[in-house]
GUBAZA-229760 format. One record per residue: x, y, z of N, C-alpha, C in turn. Coordinates in steps of 0.02 Angstrom, whole numbers, padded with zeros to 5 digits, always signed. Layout:
N
XYZXYZXYZ/...
***
This chain:
338
+01480-03554+02639+01487-03478+02609+01404-03471+02597/+01369-03506+02545+01323-03478+02507+01282-03468+02567/+01255-03516+02638+01241-03518+02664+01231-03427+02717/+01312-03405+02736+01319-03348+02751+01295-03273+02697/+01282-03302+02624+01292-03251+02588+01193-03261+02588/+01172-03302+02613+01072-03293+02588+01064-03263+02682/+01107-03268+02730+01102-03210+02780+01106-03174+02784/+01171-03121+02735+01170-03068+02729+01106-03023+02683/+01086-03085+02639+01042-03055+02593+00958-03051+02640/+00960-03079+02704+00881-03056+02708+00875-02986+02720/+00808-03001+02713+00792-02920+02708+00765-02901+02773/+00774-02864+02818+00739-02813+02902+00673-02815+02907/+00641-02809+02928+00560-02803+02914+00552-02736+02995/+00508-02678+02985+00523-02666+03057+00406-02664+03056/+00459-02685+03101+00358-02722+03128+00328-02668+03171/+00281-02621+03119+00248-02575+03128+00164-02589+03195/+00151-02552+03252+00100-02612+03296+00045-02580+03250/+00008-02644+03254-00038-02634+03202-00102-02586+03242/-00163-02570+03167-00206-02510+03200-00260-02545+03226/-00299-02515+03296-00344-02538+03329-00422-02544+03272/-00447-02562+03256-00511-02554+03215-00580-02566+03276/-00626-02530+03241-00682-02505+03280-00719-02581+03347/-00718-02650+03306-00713-02715+03347-00665-02695+03417/-00634-02685+03403-00566-02692+03464-00570-02651+03534/-00634-02589+03522-00630-02553+03560-00690-02578+03581/-00659-02540+03664-00722-02541+03725-00743-02471+03719/-00817-02465+03671-00877-02394+03664-00848-02347+03735/-00889-02367+03791-00906-02339+03838-00854-02288+03886/-00779-02320+03869-00706-02283+03879-00682-02278+03811/-00690-02259+03767-00673-02233+03694-00687-02181+03707/-00787-02168+03727-00798-02093+03715-00808-02060+03791/-00776-02092+03843-00761-02052+03898-00725-02035+03906/-00653-02070+03876-00621-02022+03882-00582-01983+03816/-00621-02022+03788-00613-01962+03699-00664-01889+03723/-00686-01899+03781-00716-01847+03770-00678-01808+03837/-00632-01835+03869-00595-01806+03938-00512-01765+03890/-00494-01797+03849-00446-01794+03811-00461-01723+03782/-00470-01720+03738-00500-01696+03688-00534-01618+03698/-00568-01613+03762-00596-01563+03800-00518-01508+03820/-00478-01548+03837-00392-01535+03848-00358-01503+03775/-00363-01541+03716-00339-01523+03671-00398-01454+03627/-00462-01453+03630-00468-01415+03626-00454-01319+03689/-00446-01341+03726-00446-01277+03790-00350-01297+03758/-00336-01308+03771-00249-01278+03725-00248-01242+03653/-00278-01246+03615-00297-01207+03543-00327-01182+03505/-00378-01175+03588-00426-01100+03570-00413-01046+03543/-00361-01022+03568-00348-00978+03591-00295-00948+03525/-00258-01007+03474-00239-01006+03409-00323-00976+03334/-00360-01044+03347-00424-01019+03306-00481-00998+03327/-00473-00935+03394-00521-00876+03405-00459-00817+03351/-00374-00781+03367-00351-00767+03331-00365-00780+03244/-00369-00818+03208-00380-00860+03160-00459-00836+03119/-00489-00834+03167-00554-00809+03158-00549-00732+03153/-00553-00703+03198-00485-00615+03195-00514-00592+03142/-00444-00617+03103-00416-00601+03064-00450-00626+02998/-00488-00682+02997-00516-00681+02950-00577-00630+02923/-00579-00570+02979-00677-00562+02975-00633-00498+02951/-00596-00471+03041-00578-00396+03015-00520-00359+02959/-00529-00294+02952-00507-00266+02854-00440-00242+02878/-00434-00260+02932-00353-00203+02940-00274-00276+02919/-00229-00259+02952-00188-00316+02895-00136-00333+02956/-00142-00327+03012-00099-00328+03051-00067-00399+03059/-00020-00408+03096-00003-00492+03097-00029-00513+03177/-00030-00581+03153-00043-00627+03220-00043-00622+03280/+00052-00634+03293+00072-00585+03359+00011-00490+03379/+00033-00457+03320-00009-00387+03322-00074-00395+03366/-00108-00466+03328-00173-00470+03341-00176-00484+03409/-00149-00521+03440-00161-00570+03513-00123-00503+03552/-00057-00466+03522-00070-00394+03574-00123-00366+03608/-00146-00367+03554-00197-00267+03564-00267-00331+03581/-00282-00391+03539-00321-00404+03619-00311-00419+03668/-00252-00430+03706-00274-00458+03763-00242-00366+03795/-00213-00321+03767-00192-00245+03793-00263-00240+03819/-00305-00197+03740-00364-00191+03757-00429-00225+03789/-00406-00307+03792-00499-00330+03794-00464-00381+03865/-00416-00386+03874-00388-00448+03931-00388-00530+03904/-00327-00541+03949-00310-00611+03915-00365-00665+03908/-00447-00650+03957-00480-00697+03944-00515-00703+03881/-00517-00621+03872-00522-00634+03777-00510-00655+03752/-00462-00711+03724-00443-00772+03682-00464-00817+03690/-00533-00822+03763-00556-00895+03755-00651-00841+03776/-00659-00816+03735-00724-00776+03729-00728-00832+03675/-00804-00858+03710-00819-00902+03663-00839-01000+03653/-00771-00981+03714-00752-01047+03718-00789-01091+03784/-00826-01097+03828-00906-01121+03856-00937-01123+03807/-00952-01122+03743-00994-01142+03714-00965-01174+03627/-00920-01151+03651-00850-01206+03604-00848-01271+03611/-00841-01299+03677-00820-01349+03729-00897-01379+03730/-00915-01353+03745-01009-01383+03747-01007-01443+03690/-01024-01360+03623-01017-01400+03577-00990-01464+03519/-00895-01478+03535-00876-01512+03577-00871-01561+03583/-00897-01583+03649-00905-01660+03651-00920-01714+03620/-01011-01680+03605-01060-01721+03542-01025-01742+03470/-01007-01678+03467-00976-01680+03406-00897-01723+03381/-00908-01710+03453-00829-01767+03419-00839-01845+03438/-00889-01864+03476-00913-01907+03511-00943-01924+03418/-00977-01883+03369-01018-01933+03320-00970-01911+03257/-00900-01872+03274-00835-01864+03220-00826-01948+03225/-00806-01972+03308-00750-02049+03310-00785-02109+03297/-00869-02094+03332-00896-02150+03297-00917-02165+03207/-00915-02152+03185-00932-02134+03124-00854-02135+03068/-00782-02120+03123-00743-02119+03064-00719-02197+03066/-00722-02224+03151-00692-02275+03150-00738-02351+03089/-00809-02313+03125-00877-02370+03080-00823-02402+03022/-00823-02309+02986-00816-02293+02907-00775-02327+02889/-00698-02320+02940-00622-02353+02896-00654-02435+02914/-00658-02443+02954-00691-02518+02971-00714-02564+02913/-00767-02524+02889-00807-02576+02860-00791-02559+02807/-00782-02490+02774-00741-02469+02687-00658-02521+02663/-00638-02529+02750-00586-02569+02729-00569-02647+02713/-00632-02671+02742-00661-02735+02725-00649-02730+02669/-00714-02706+02662-00753-02735+02575-00691-02704+02523/-00620-02676+02529-00595-02659+02485-00524-02723+02496/-00538-02758+02542-00483-02800+02563-00518-02871+02533/-00569-02880+02532-00624-02924+02494-00620-02909+02404/-00603-02850+02366-00597-02839+02323-00530-02840+02290/-00497-02870+02331-00403-02903+02306-00353-02831+02323/-00379-02782+02336-00320-02722+02322-00244-02734+02372/-00223-02725+02348-00159-02698+02431-00158-02662+02478/-00146-02681+02537-00150-02654+02595-00134-02580+02579/-00084-02553+02538-00069-02466+02559-00125-02430+02540/-00151-02471+02464-00182-02424+02460-00280-02438+02468/-00284-02484+02532-00345-02522+02560-00377-02445+02620/-00274-02452+02664-00270-02410+02733-00300-02316+02665/-00283-02296+02629-00288-02229+02592-00334-02213+02611/-00383-02257+02533-00444-02263+02535-00504-02278+02588/-00477-02305+02635-00542-02327+02699-00534-02225+02745/-00464-02230+02771-00458-02155+02779-00472-02120+02750/-00467-02111+02669-00507-02053+02645-00603-02074+02653/-00612-02107+02626-00689-02122+02657-00711-02077+02729/-00668-02115+02761-00673-02102+02846-00696-02047+02857/-00646-01991+02848-00615-01966+02842-00688-01914+02817/-00716-01893+02765-00766-01872+02716-00845-01920+02772/-00854-01941+02786-00911-02003+02804-00917-01924+02890/-00862-01922+02921-00867-01911+02992-00857-01835+02976/-00834-01781+02952-00835-01726+02936-00916-01696+02928/-00950-01758+02886-01019-01742+02872-01057-01762+02938/-01055-01787+02992-01090-01815+03036-01077-01753+03101/-01001-01753+03103-00993-01683+03132-01027-01620+03128/-01012-01618+03069-01058-01542+03065-01104-01543+03062/-01153-01580+03060-01246-01577+03106-01225-01545+03180/-01192-01579+03208-01188-01529+03276-01142-01469+03292/-01110-01471+03262-01038-01416+03259-01052-01351+03227/-01107-01346+03170-01098-01283+03132-01141-01246+03177/-01208-01281+03178-01240-01204+03235-01166-01189+03316/-01136-01218+03364-01097-01199+03379-01050-01198+03369/-01001-01187+03299-00990-01157+03262-00997-01082+03231/-01068-01041+03242-01095-00990+03228-01106-00954+03282/-01116-00983+03349-01144-00952+03381-01059-00935+03408/-01018-00981+03416-00940-00989+03464-00910-00921+03430/-00926-00905+03351-00869-00879+03317-00903-00784+03319/-00991-00787+03319-00994-00724+03353-00964-00703+03407/-00959-00736+03453-00950-00700+03517-00840-00697+03506/-00819-00753+03493-00753-00723+03468-00751-00681+03436/-00778-00649+03385-00760-00573+03375-00794-00520+03386/-00853-00523+03452-00865-00457+03472-00797-00453+03534/-00829-00348+03549-00770-00330+03563-00688-00309+03530/-00696-00373+03484-00639-00306+03439-00671-00254+03378/-00592-00207+03373-00619-00187+03305-00602-00207+03254/-00697-00209+03233-00670-00247+03154-00690-00198+03081/-00680-00159+03091-00691-00103+03064-00784-00091+03058/-00781-00101+02944-00856-00101+02940-00878-00155+02949/-00844-00245+02988-00888-00303+02974-00930-00299+03052/-00906-00239+03104-00923-00251+03166-01004-00284+03175/-01013-00311+03208-01050-00349+03226-01110-00290+03263/-01190-00286+03202-01242-00247+03253-01243-00283+03328/-01277-00326+03302-01309-00377+03372-01227-00387+03469/-01259-00378+03515-01187-00380+03540-01229-00448+03592/-01189-00487+03621-01218-00542+03646-01212-00550+03756/-01220-00546+03760-01189-00563+03859-01185-00627+03851/-01195-00676+03813-01161-00767+03803-01181-00791+03773/-01167-00891+03769-01183-00918+03713-01238-00898+03720/-01273-00930+03770-01380-00928+03776-01415-00859+03750/-01393-00818+03776-01415-00755+03715-01369-00749+03682/-01325-00767+03629-01333-00787+03560-01359-00835+03512/-01375-00859+03551-01417-00929+03513-01475-00927+03542/-01492-00851+03590-01573-00843+03577-01583-00813+03526/-01522-00770+03537-01556-00698+03484-01517-00712+03414/-01473-00767+03405-01487-00797+03339-01563-00826+03281/-01582-00879+03343-01626-00890+03350-01690-00861+03296/-01696-00810+03364-01753-00752+03335-01743-00717+03296/-01689-00698+03257-01673-00664+03221-01708-00675+03137/-01666-00750+03128-01649-00783+03070-01673-00866+03060/-01685-00845+03152-01731-00931+03134-01659-01010+03126/-01685-01056+03138-01668-01126+03139-01580-01116+03067/-01616-01057+02983-01569-01054+02963-01509-01034+02955/-01501-00964+03031-01454-00938+03058-01407-00976+03089/-01440-01019+03112-01406-01073+03154-01347-01132+03119/-01361-01117+03060-01338-01183+03028-01298-01109+02936/-01305-01073+02947-01271-01040+02915-01209-01033+02902/-01193-01042+02826-01129-01114+02792-01132-01168+02792/-01168-01175+02827-01168-01269+02822-01144-01302+02773/-01173-01306+02702-01142-01318+02651-01069-01322+02628/-01052-01218+02677-00980-01219+02628-00943-01229+02693/-00958-01272+02748-00950-01296+02799-00926-01366+02797/-00959-01402+02744-00957-01476+02710-00910-01457+02639/-00892-01384+02609-00879-01427+02559-00798-01404+02573/-00792-01396+02657-00720-01359+02672-00701-01428+02726/-00733-01449+02766-00731-01491+02797-00719-01556+02765/-00767-01580+02758-00760-01629+02709-00691-01667+02667/-00711-01626+02584-00632-01642+02568-00579-01619+02615/-00562-01553+02642-00495-01556+02699-00512-01630+02728/-00567-01670+02779-00535-01693+02826-00549-01768+02781/-00532-01769+02705-00530-01846+02643-00453-01811+02654/-00448-01758+02643-00371-01761+02604-00321-01788+02684/-00336-01743+02717-00283-01748+02784-00320-01817+02795/-00323-01874+02812-00323-01932+02833-00302-01978+02780/-00318-01944+02719-00279-01997+02671-00200-01978+02668/-00199-01920+02672-00141-01873+02698-00094-01906+02742/-00107-01933+02770-00069-01967+02845-00059-02028+02821/-00111-02046+02792-00098-02124+02795+00002-02138+02745/-00041-02087+02704+00038-02078+02649+00087-02067+02679/+00080-02012+02720+00160-01971+02751+00163-02038+02807/+00136-02083+02828+00178-02118+02896+00212-02195+02858/+00189-02172+02804+00218-02230+02766+00281-02229+02736/+00287-02165+02702+00333-02105+02673+00400-02102+02732/+00375-02073+02782+00396-02091+02845+00463-02125+02896/+00405-02180+02895+00458-02234+02889+00470-02276+02860/+00457-02262+02807+00502-02259+02732+00586-02237+02722/+00588-02188+02777+00640-02119+02759+00677-02154+02834/+00646-02168+02888+00690-02184+02936+00701-02268+02932/+00673-02303+02891+00704-02362+02869+00759-02378+02860/+00799-02361+02872+00855-02359+02838+00920-02347+02910/+00881-02315+02962+00926-02300+03036+00925-02369+03067/+00865-02404+03045+00842-02491+03077+00860-02526+03054/+00854-02546+02971+00904-02592+02982+00964-02590+02999/+01018-02562+03035+01081-02546+03044+01092-02581+03093/+01024-02602+03132+01033-02658+03177+01035-02708+03165/+01071-02756+03200+01078-02814+03194+01019-02880+03214/+00943-02843+03228+00889-02864+03218+00866-02869+03170/+00832-02933+03163+00809-02942+03067+00727-02944+03087/+00704-02923+03155+00632-02919+03128+00646-02861+03196/+00647-02777+03132+00623-02753+03177+00550-02712+03252/+00578-02699+03333+00486-02673+03339+00502-02590+03361/+00475-02525+03332+00491-02478+03347+00504-02487+03425/+00512-02462+03472+00491-02423+03507+00452-02359+03528/+00382-02354+03580+00338-02325+03568+00343-02242+03563/+00413-02203+03577+00410-02158+03592+00441-02139+03484/+00466-02206+03461+00456-02183+03394+00412-02184+03341/+00333-02223+03361+00291-02223+03341+00256-02158+03338/+00264-02086+03406+00199-02082+03407+00245-02014+03383/+00337-02010+03376+00374-01959+03317+00329-01965+03265/+00326-02051+03219+00311-02056+03169+00246-02008+03144/+00186-02047+03191+00125-02023+03198+00115-01945+03189/+00138-01913+03230+00172-01848+03238+00202-01786+03192/+00243-01808+03164+00266-01781+03107+00216-01808+03017/+00183-01841+03039+00141-01885+02966+00073-01824+02975/+00074-01803+03043-00005-01781+03074+00004-01717+03038/+00064-01693+03074+00068-01601+03057+00073-01597+02984/+00108-01647+02934+00140-01634+02884+00049-01634+02824/-00011-01671+02833-00048-01674+02828-00107-01588+02838/-00088-01599+02915-00145-01535+02908-00121-01493+02889/-00029-01450+02869-00003-01406+02839-00030-01393+02766/-00067-01457+02758-00055-01453+02678-00134-01464+02660/-00156-01482+02699-00238-01466+02727-00269-01368+02706/-00228-01383+02758-00247-01302+02799-00242-01248+02713/-00178-01244+02694-00177-01241+02631-00204-01216+02582/-00236-01301+02577-00278-01312+02477-00363-01273+02515/-00380-01293+02586-00459-01263+02579-00470-01203+02629/-00405-01130+02637-00391-01095+02672-00452-01038+02644/-00475-01049+02561-00502-00973+02523-00588-01023+02544/-00596-01058+02567-00667-01088+02549-00672-01055+02635/-00629-01093+02688-00626-01053+02773-00634-01014+02799/-00598-00936+02721-00638-00912+02738-00689-00860+02728/-00705-00884+02692-00777-00871+02651-00839-00901+02704/-00814-00975+02733-00893-00971+02788-00893-00941+02865/-00824-00912+02864-00820-00889+02936-00839-00819+02941/-00846-00768+02866-00872-00737+02870-00946-00719+02843/-00976-00801+02804-01052-00818+02810-01067-00808+02875/-01026-00854+02912-01049-00873+03000-01064-00790+03035/-01010-00764+03035-01000-00720+03075-01031-00632+03065/-01037-00644+03005-01062-00560+02971-01127-00593+02977/-01168-00504+02995-01262-00501+02999-01296-00483+02938/-01348-00491+02905-01369-00488+02853-01369-00414+02820/-01331-00368+02864-01347-00311+02845-01304-00313+02825/-01246-00322+02815-01179-00288+02797-01146-00253+02757/-01136-00230+02768-01120-00191+02689-01193-00153+02656/-01236-00155+02725-01304-00112+02663-01332-00176+02654/-01319-00227+02641-01354-00291+02602-01380-00339+02641/-01491-00306+02648-01514-00343+02664-01508-00429+02664/-01565-00459+02670-01553-00535+02704-01464-00568+02747/-01476-00635+02693-01443-00693+02712-01366-00705+02650/-01316-00648+02691-01264-00672+02631-01239-00698+02592/-01210-00720+02539-01205-00763+02480-01152-00777+02481/-01110-00820+02462-01054-00856+02428-01029-00813+02405/-01075-00808+02362-01023-00743+02308-01027-00664+02334/-01085-00655+02356-01053-00573+02376-01019-00572+02411/-01003-00611+02468-00923-00598+02524-00870-00617+02468/-00851-00674+02462-00803-00682+02387-00773-00605+02375/-00853-00568+02332-00809-00528+02318-00805-00459+02338/-00847-00449+02427-00799-00428+02433-00746-00422+02498/-00711-00470+02500-00657-00493+02505-00603-00462+02467/-00638-00498+02400-00563-00485+02339-00572-00364+02340/-00619-00365+02339-00662-00289+02361-00565-00265+02411/-00611-00296+02463-00524-00283+02521-00450-00285+02532/-00451-00337+02498-00380-00342+02483-00349-00385+02435/-00401-00389+02383-00384-00450+02327-00386-00508+02321/-00341-00559+02289-00371-00626+02302-00331-00674+02366/-00257-00602+02397-00240-00610+02446-00294-00616+02524/-00349-00603+02518-00372-00585+02576-00422-00634+02589/-00440-00691+02521-00434-00747+02555-00415-00776+02582/-00360-00762+02596-00325-00812+02650-00293-00762+02711/-00330-00732+02735-00307-00688+02782-00287-00759+02852/-00261-00757+02896-00252-00810+02923-00235-00863+02919/-00182-00844+02867-00171-00917+02860-00108-00934+02905/-00082-00927+02940-00013-00928+02990-00046-00942+03046/-00090-00939+03064-00141-00951+03113-00166-01018+03092/-00195-01031+03080-00223-01111+03014-00188-01147+03005/-00133-01138+02955-00074-01153+02953-00074-01212+03030/-00057-01146+03068-00038-01166+03148-00072-01224+03201/-00116-01188+03196-00193-01209+03229-00201-01255+03175/-00214-01301+03118-00201-01388+03117-00154-01404+03101/-00090-01398+03100-00053-01394+03111-00025-01446+03204/-00026-01408+03217-00034-01436+03306-00088-01464+03297/-00156-01438+03295-00212-01496+03295-00215-01553+03298/-00172-01546+03226-00180-01612+03190-00145-01658+03219/-00064-01643+03254-00024-01697+03294-00036-01701+03354/-00059-01631+03404-00121-01654+03432-00153-01708+03444/-00211-01696+03395-00263-01766+03389-00241-01825+03376/-00187-01806+03344-00166-01887+03317-00152-01937+03375/-00108-01904+03411-00071-01925+03446-00111-01955+03511/-00128-01903+03518-00215-01923+03599-00252-01968+03556/-00270-01966+03501-00313-01994+03453-00291-02083+03473/-00250-02083+03453-00209-02190+03460-00191-02206+03524/-00183-02148+03572-00181-02159+03639-00218-02179+03680/-00290-02111+03646-00354-02180+03647-00360-02225+03647/-00375-02252+03577-00397-02298+03539-00335-02367+03590/-00275-02332+03599-00236-02418+03648-00275-02406+03726/-00288-02361+03710-00315-02349+03805-00371-02399+03793/-00423-02389+03776-00483-02409+03743-00510-02489+03722/-00434-02488+03684-00442-02591+03678-00461-02632+03711/-00500-02668+03703-00546-02734+03734-00474-02777+03756/-00441-02791+03728-00395-02853+03743-00301-02789+03732/-00294-02782+03773-00227-02745+03825-00179-02748+03780/-00181-02814+03812-00095-02894+03800-00088-02923+03706/-00155-02912+03688-00143-02921+03590-00132-02839+03555/-00109-02785+03596-00105-02736+03553-00015-02749+03551/+00038-02719+03507+00093-02731+03475+00116-02699+03429/
***
């Protein structure tokens, strides 16, 4: 009788697949496959990013859907992909830097924290946060100039009111050349500081939130699995992907909301010409913020929130499921994954 009671009290455990760290990856396969996979993700999400950028720059209060319809009607469907070639060119090296810095930092920081005796949940959260921070800083070295050029092309041709660009560009190369001639290297890195302030904390918050969200989701669905007869339960692949996707979307939404004002200011700084509103020279953060508030109050800082929230949530969900899939494809020993 006592044996039966003990058997009933056995704690059922869900065996979540172990994370694949930097040492377990085939680096050439990791970067080569990553370039292809994330190029596809970028192509899918680019129109949403363009809509977000247009809404942040223009002074009108048109909705996301109305903005999209106006672009297609007046500029054609191809306008939704204006600047995509430039963006894609920069995405590949930027992603390579991001993924390399992310995995190396996560592995090294995680190992160091484990040696200090901290529990696994704390180790995972801190390692993810630090890795996200370092990866964002590394990627911005490449991404900021690409962002400046591609965003200039994104808003070109649109009705942006008094914020219309004085300079018109034929393509990404022409934009790069003209910005370099007009503003020098500093022009290509306009908004670099605020990009770091936007993306570095955003990435740290996102990766930490993702780690916590995964545990919360697994705990939430735990009772469903513990109803099964097996003591040691291994979730199927579809369940693992679903949990990763939901966790990523939650983390992306929170990160978008927190960093939205900084992203709006950053976009304005990178897109608007130096003589915007009669002001000569590079616009400052304070000047840009004052203009935003003058246009529409503090709510103007959240212009484009819906497409950015959607973009970050979709991007996060797609990115993390693609990223985890990439890591499994790139693992040196496929038989050890489980």
